[in-house]
N, C-alpha and C positions, 0 to 999 in steps of 0.2 A: 755560255752563249746560248740565247733562245734558237730554237729551229723554225723552219717554216714549212708549208706544204703540208702533205699527208700526216706528217708526224707530229705536227702542231699540238694536237689535243692528247698527245700520248708521251711527249717528251718536252719537259720545261727546261731542261738545259743540256747542253753537250758541248763539253770543252777538252780540248787536248791540252797537255800540261807538260812542261819540261821543267823541274824544280832543282836547284842546286843550293845546297845548305848544308849545315851541320847534322849529323846522324842524331835521331831521337824519335819521340812520339808526337804524332799529331792527333788531334781529336776529331772524330768523325760525328758531326753534328746531327742530332735529331731533327727530323722536318716531316712535312706532309708528303714527301716524295721517296719512292724507293730509289736506292742507289745501285748502279752497275758501274764497276770500275775495272778497266781492262788495262793492266800495266803493261809496258814493255820494258824487257829485260828480266830482273828478278820479279818472282810472284810476289803478290801483295800479301804482307804479313799483318793480319788484323785480327781483333779480337775485342770483346767487351770490356770497357775501363773499369777500373774500380775491384774492391775484393770479389774474388772468384772468376776474374775475367778470362784469365788462361784458360778456364775450362772451354770457352767456345772459340779460342785462338786456332788460327790455322794459315796456310799459306794458299794463295788461290791464285791460279791462271786468269781468271776473270771474276771477280766478286760480286755477288748479288746480296744485298742486304735490304731485307724488309723495313716496314716502318718500325721506329723504336723509341721509347722514351726514356734512354739511357745513353750515354755517348759510347761510340767506338773508339778503340786505339789503334791507329795505324802506326807499327814500327818500321822504320825506313832508314836506309842508310844516306850517304852524301847526296845521292841523285835521285829523283822519282820522275818517272816518264810514264805517259800513257794517256787513257781519254777517261773522262769522267761523265756519267750518264745521270740525269735525274728523270725517273720514270713517274708519270701520275699515276694515281689510283686507276683511272681507266687504262693506262698503259700497261698495266699489269696482265689485263685479260686480253687486250688487243694484241700485244707484243709477246708476251708468255704464255698466252692460254690459261692462266690460273688467277683467281682473285687475290688482291693485295693480302687479304687476310691468310692466306695460305703460307706467306713468307713473313710475317710479323714477327720481329724479334728472333730473326734468324740472320746467320751469315752462311751463304751457300755458294758452292761453285756454279757459275751461270750455266756451263755445259750440262749438268746434272739436272737443271730445270729445263732447259731447251738444249738439245744436243748439237744443234745448228749452229750454237754459239761457241761450241767446243774449241775450234781453231782460229778464233778471231784475234786472240793474243798472238799466236804465230803468223798470221797475217801481216798485223801490225808491225811486229818485228821485222818484216822482210821489207817493209815499205818505209820510204822516207817520212819525216814528221809532218808535212805538209799534206800529206795522203790521209793521214790516220783518221781524223774527223770524217773525211769523205767515205773511208772503207765503214767506219761504223754505222753511218747513216745508211748505207747501201746495205747493210746486214740487218738493220731494224726494218728497214722498208720492206726487205725480203719477208722477214718475220710477219709484219702487218698483212702481207699478201697470202701468207700460209694460213693465217688464222680464220676461223669462222665462229669464234666466242663470242656469244652476247656481251653487250656492255654492260654496265650496272644500271639497274632500274633509274628511270628518268628521274623520279622523286628523290633518289638516293643521291644521284648526280647534283640536282639542285640544292638538297640539303647539304653536301660537302661544300659547294660553292659559297653558300650562306656562313656555313661554319669558318671556313678559310677567310671570309670578310669581318669575322668578328660578331655576327649575329648571336643573340642569346639562343641557348637550345630550346627553351619553351617557345620562344617565337618561330624557330624554325620549324618544330613539330607543328605548329598552328598553321603554318603557311604552306606545307606540304600535306596538311590534312591527317596527322596522324598523332597518336598519343605519344608522349615523350617515350614510355616504355618500349612500343612499338619501332618508334624510329631509333632508339638506341640499339635494339636488337638487328635492324636492318644495317645501320651504320657499322656495327661491330661484325657483322657477317661479311661486310665487303672490304673493310679497312683492317679488321683485327684489333682495332681500338674503339672504345665508345666515344659518343659526340663530344663530351667533356674533355677527353685525351686529345681528340683531334683538334678541337678548338685551341686546346693549350698548346699543341705542336706548332698550329699556324700563327698563333701569338708569338710564339718564340722565335720561329722562321722570319717573321717580319722583323723583330728586334734584331736578329743576328745580321741581317741586311744592313740595318741602320748603323749597328756597332760597328761593323766592318768599314762602313763608310766614313766612321769617325765623327757620328752625330753625338753631342754631349748625353751622357746618360739620362740626365732628368728628363731632356726632350724625348728621348727614346721611349722612356716609361709612359710619357703623356701620349704620344703618338701611337704607341701599340695597345694602351688599354689596361696597362698596369697601375695598381692603386697609387704605387709611388716607385720612387728608385730603389728603395729596400726591397720590395715585391719584386722587382725586375732582378734584383741580384739574387734573391732566394731561388726564383725560378731557374736562373742561369745554374746556379751551384746544383740543383735537383737534377736539370736535363743535361748540361754540359760537363758538371763535374768541376767547375771553377766560375769566379765571378766574370762579367764583362771585361773588367780591367785586367784581370790575370791572362785571360784570353787574348786581348789584344797584344799584350806584351809578349807571349809566347808564339802567336800564331801569324803575326804579321810582318815577317820580314820581306823585304822586295826582291822579286825574283822576276823572271822574263817568261810570259807564256808563249804560246805558238804564234802569236801575231806580233810579239815583240814589245808588247806593253807591260807594265808594272802590273803584278798580279799576288794574290797573297800565296802563302807557302801551301796551303791545301786547298782544295777547290770546293769541298762541300760545305 
């Protein structure tokens, strides 16, 4: 769910969830957002998917994941409860005091990045579910008030917005008045990934939204700027570790979210 007010530039989604289903592994999807997950009950058991993924696997009271171009694997029991937050690149500086690049490709305990977040899971555990979202919003507003970190350079912010919208890298460089190489250096310093990879994540993120909504895959490919449906599938296999059809089959059981509406099994 989107947020409003002072958090709007820094948080692009904040959702309380209560999911009941079979034990298994959910896919943590790559996107242009950093992810904060505050579980209620058992710690979050998460690592990188695929060969070697166990090396980065851990159990987190509150997990913070930076931008990544490979899927995460969330291991879960029958019930999952907590709050999922998507942080924008600007939100990393404003709320955590570090550039998003400092967290790229990492899975961290949120309290190690910001000690003020260390008790957030315990506060949610002691509160009723209808208060979880409000408690997390309050913690983030408090974090925003504490920070005096400068935001990304204005031209970098414009470049990221244009790349998210699907503009070509060369056109973005021309628009902000930099060479492609200099733009690449600035984007990489802020996000931890280059302009091409950031653009790729944005395109995949748009396709993820449409695939979740049940849009036919051929239409998803056209609307998101893939060359064709085969190109869409190849990118999904590379970034999510499975095809869109496999993801739909595995990840979309009907569950109840905190508002009583049908929701997907995992909120990322």
